[in-house]
N, C-alpha and C positions, 0 to 999 in steps of 0.2 A: 504493500500500500504506500509506504513512504511517509515522510513528514510534510507538514504544511510549512512552506518557506515563503519569504518575501521576495517577489520578483525583483524588487529594487536592489537587492543584495546579490543577485545571481551573477552579474558580470564581474565585479571586482571584490565582492565580499564585504563591502562597507558603503555607507552613505554619510555625507556631511550635511547636517541640517543648517538652517538659518542660525546665525549667531544670537545667543540669548543676550538681550540688551537692557535688562533690569538690574537695579542695584540689590545686592544681598549683603546683609550684615555678616562679616567674616566670623562672628561668634557662632554662626550656625555650623561651621565646620571646625572651629577651634575649641569650642566648649563642650562638644559631645565626647563621649567616652571611647577611647581607643584601646585596642588589644594588640598584642604582638602576634601578628599573623603575616607570614612572609609570602610575597609574590616575587616577581623579578626585581632585583635591586633591594635597597635598604628601605623597607616599608613597614607601616602600621595600617590597621584598618579600624574604622569606627562603623559598626553595623547599625543601620536604621531598620532593617527587616532581616530576620533569621528564621531558622526552621520552626522554632516554637516561641519566638519573642524574647529570647534570652540574649545577653550581650556576648555573642560568640559568632564566629564566621565559618564554621565547619560546613562542608558539603552536606546537603540534606540526606544523601545516601549513607552517611556515616552515623545517622541517628537511628533510633528504633521507634516505630518501624521505618526502614529506609525508604526514601522516595526521591523522585527527580527534583530538579531545582525550580520548583513552581510552588505557588500557594504559600509564599513567605508571610510571616507574621510580624507586623510592625511593632517596634519596641516603644512603649509609651514615654519612657524617660528620655529617649533619644529624639523622638518625634516632637516632644514639647520644646526642645532646644533648637530643632531644625525644621520648622514648619514649611518654609519655602522649598527646601530641598525635598522634603517628603511630597509636597504637592507636585513638584516637577517630575518626580519618579512616577507618580500616580496619574499624571495627565493623559498619557496615551490610552488608559483604560485597559491595557493588556495585562494578562496574568503576570504577577511579579514573583520572582524567587528571592534570591538574596539581593539586598540593596545596601550599599555601604559607601563610605568616603575613604579613599586611599590617601595616605600621606607618603610621598616619595621624596627621599633625600637626593641631592644633586648627584649626577653621574655623567658619564661620557658616552659618545656614540659607540665606542668600542664596547663599553659595559653593556649598553643596550643590545647590541648584536649578540653578545654572549648570552644575554638573558632572554632572548627571543623564545617564546613558548606558545603552545596552544592550550585552550581551556577545556576542561572536561565538563562542558555545559549540559550534555544530554545523556549522562549516565542514568539508566532506568527510565528514560523518557519513552512512554508507550508509542508504538508505531501508529501512525494516523493522526497524531496530535501535532501541535505547533512546535517547531524547532526553536530552541532557546538561543537567543543572541544577547548581546550586551550593549547598553548605552553608556557612553562616556561623556560627562559634562564637565569641562574644565572650569574650576572655580577661581584659581589664582591666575594672574596675568603673566604667563610664562612665555614671553615673546621670543625668547631664544631657544625654546624647547619644542619638541615635535614627536609625534607618534611615528613609529616605524612598523609597517605592515609588509609581510612577505608571504607569497604562496609556498616558497621553499626556504627553509631555515638558512641555508648556506649559499643560496643563489641570489646575488644582488641584481640580476637582470630584470626582475619584477619586484621593485621596492617602492611602496607608497610612503611618502613622508608628509604627515598632516600637521599643520601649524597648531599651536596650543595657546592662543591668547585667552584671556578671561572670556567666558561665554561660548567658547568652541563646543559644538555638540556633534558627536559621532555615534553612529550605530554600527557595530562590527560583528560579523560572524567569527567570533574568536576561537571557535573550535576548528574552523577552516584555516584561518590566517594565523601565521606566526606573528607575534606582536610584542612590543615593549615600548617604553618611552625613553627618549633622550632628554634629560633635564639638566640644562647647563646653568641654571640659576645658582644663587647662593643660599636661598631659603627653600624650605620644602615646597613641593608642588602638591596641591589638593585637587581631587577630582571625584565626582559622584559617579559610581558605577552601579548600574541596575540590570539585573537579568530579566528579560522580557520574553514572553512566549510569542512567537510569530503567528500572525493571523490578521483578520480584517481590521482590528483595532490598531495594531501597529502599522499596518499599511496606510491607514488613513492619517495617522500621525506623521509618517514620513512624507506623505503628499502635502499635508497642511504646512509643513515647514520646509518644503521645497528641497527634499533630499537629493543631493548630487552624488552620483556614483563614481565620479572621477573629478578630482580637483588638482590644480597645479602643485607639483611637489615643492615642499619647503626647500629653499636653496641652501645647499651645503657645498663647501669647497671640495673639489675632486680629491685633493690630497687627504682631506679628512675622511672621505668615503673609502679611499684605497687603504689608508692606514687602519681604519676600523675593521675593514674586511680581513686584512692580514692578521690583525690581533685576534679576531674571532677564530680564524683558522688555527692560529698558534695555541690559543687557550683550549679549544676543543681537542686538538691533537695531544696536548699535555694531559688533559683529563683522561683521554682514552688510554694513553701510555701508563698513567698511574693505575688505572683500573686493571689493565692487562698485567701489570707487575704483581697484582694481587690475585691473578687468575680470574678476573671478572671482565665482563663485557658491558658496555653502556646500554642501558635500557631506556628507550625514549618513552616517556609517559607524559600524559597531559597534566597540566596544572590543576590542582583542586582549589586554588585560591579564588 
């Protein structure tokens, strides 16, 4: 039967929506409670919705009973401090799984390439239902930072680089695309991440905000691109060699973050 997917994401795996242009009090992401939950890079997460409304970020399949990343429960103490962020996550009207704010410390393009990963969005997702994708709403004004998206982890020939000013809004099939953020600032980057179920509600939301399936790449000097690719190759080879020395082989697994 297959999954219900958004046609808007079929070609490139992502869309960029109109930029959000309203003011939000930074207290909405600074005053909520964070937990040490690691993704790519040096990160913390502050959940707004979780499996059972607790302040934790675990995949829903790791709870009892296990289930897919849908029907998240919003956390009253967090929602009270972040009403605008909650409203933005709920605006599409699509089923929500996990919803949280990520705090990412500064890193480099080479770090980003090494940290590229795919998300385990659809574990236990029943066939015939909506495919889970993620929305990324950048909260801080990170004008020198950018998202990196690739179809193939180590192949730079198809690399999308999306600018991350305040108000940038992306929807990405992060189980399909390898992704991570390059954050060149001096302060942490904050971004609202929401797991949404694909379907007519999300399609209407993408149409309402003029989703673009291809935007110009964020400009990066070719020397930086080449050096980053070389460093990714070096780090991956070093990790493979270290594992081989212990009689192990690298296992590619999707991120549960």
